[in-house]
N, C-alpha and C positions, 0 to 999 in steps of 0.2 A: 504494498500499498504505500502510494505515494501523493499524500494531498496536491494540487494545483496551487491551491490560497485561500486566506481564512476567507470563506463563507461570508461569517459574520458574527460578531460580537454580541452575545444575547445581556441582557441588563434589566433586571430584578427593580419593578415601581410598585408605588402603590397609586398611583394615580394615571391613568395613561392619557389624560386630555393635558394634563399640568404640565406632564417631561415632553408631550411634542412640542408645545408652546416651545420650552424652555429652547428644544435642539434647532425649531425652527430661529428663535427671536436672538439665541446667543449664536449658533454656528451658520445661519442664513440654510439652514437645507431644509429639503420639504421633505415631509411626509409622502409616501407614495404609495401608500397601500396601509391598511389593516383591518385585520382578519384576527376573525373568531375561533380558534379551535376548539374545536369544544369536549372530543375525548381528552384533552390535555388540562381541562380550564382555565384558559388561558386566552388573552385578547392580545394580539400581539399589532405594532406598528412599525413601520421600516423605511430606513434613511441610505443612501446610497453616498458612500465616498472612494472615489476609484471603482475598485473591483470589490472591494468589502463593503459592506451591509453592517449597519446598528440595528438591531431590535430589540423594542421595548418590548420590555413581557409585563401582562397586568393578568393577577388572577382573575378567577372568575368563581371561583368560586374555595373559602376557608378550608376545605381538604385536601386542595390542587397542591401537586408540586413548587408552584412559583409561591402561592400564598406560607405555605412551609419554611420553603426559605427564608424570605421577609421575616414572619416570624423568631426563624430561628438567628439570622445574619443582618439582616435588616436590610435595604435598597443594596443597590450596588451590580456589583460586573456576578452574572448567574451561571452562564457558560461562554466558550467559545467553541466557534464552528468551523471544520474545517473539509472543504468541498474534495471529492475523491472521483473520479470513474464510475466507479458499483459499490456501492453501499454492504449490498450482501457480500462483495471479496473480500473487500477490506476488512468485515467485522470478523470473517474467517482469518484472517489473516492476522487481527490483532490476537483473534483469541489464541492459537496455536503460540503466540507469544507470551500467551500467561496474563494477559491482559482481562480485567473482568471485566464484563459487558452485561449492561442494565436493560438490553433492549439484543435477544438473539438473532431475530429478524428485522430488515428497514419497516418503518412503519411510514404513513402519511405525515406529512411536514406542512408547514406553513408555504404559501407559494408554492403548491403543487411537488414538492422537495419530496424524496423518499429520504427518511432520517433513520438514523439507533444512534444512541447513547451510550458514550464508556464512562464506567464505574469511578469514580472521583480516589478511590481508594489504590486502584491502578493507575491511575496520574497526577502522580502530587499533587493532589489535593483541588486540581483541577477539570470540573466539568466538563466532557468533551464530547462534544457531537461532530458526525461525520451526516456530511449531503450529497446527493447527486439528484439530477434529473431520471427520473422513469424511462425505461427503453421508448422509444417512439411508437407511438400505437397502445402501450401500458399506461395503467394508474394502480396505485396500491387501494384497495379498499379496506 
């Protein structure tokens, strides 16, 4: 597995609207997409900086992973996501190297990407996401 670039940096926030205003007013960036991922209990907002994105994450339920993260650690950097050619292949590669997985199979993520997370206990405390575009004509359900 070799990442092609940092796909995005995920930031956990309490209030998506306030955070969007911050990024737009302070940095002059434009939020180009807001999306809710119901099964992950999160609402996201995206900004593009070069080839990298900033993803703001607001919990939509108190028992969701982002809500638990904020309760434990407060707002801030939640994860770093790397673009890879194929998430499934990348998962097999890192698992063979002894990395603990949160996701054993790719699942649907924001912006139509396939995603999977590596456990921070194996990645020096950094929640790591792998992302790839699904093969042409294929979509995860």
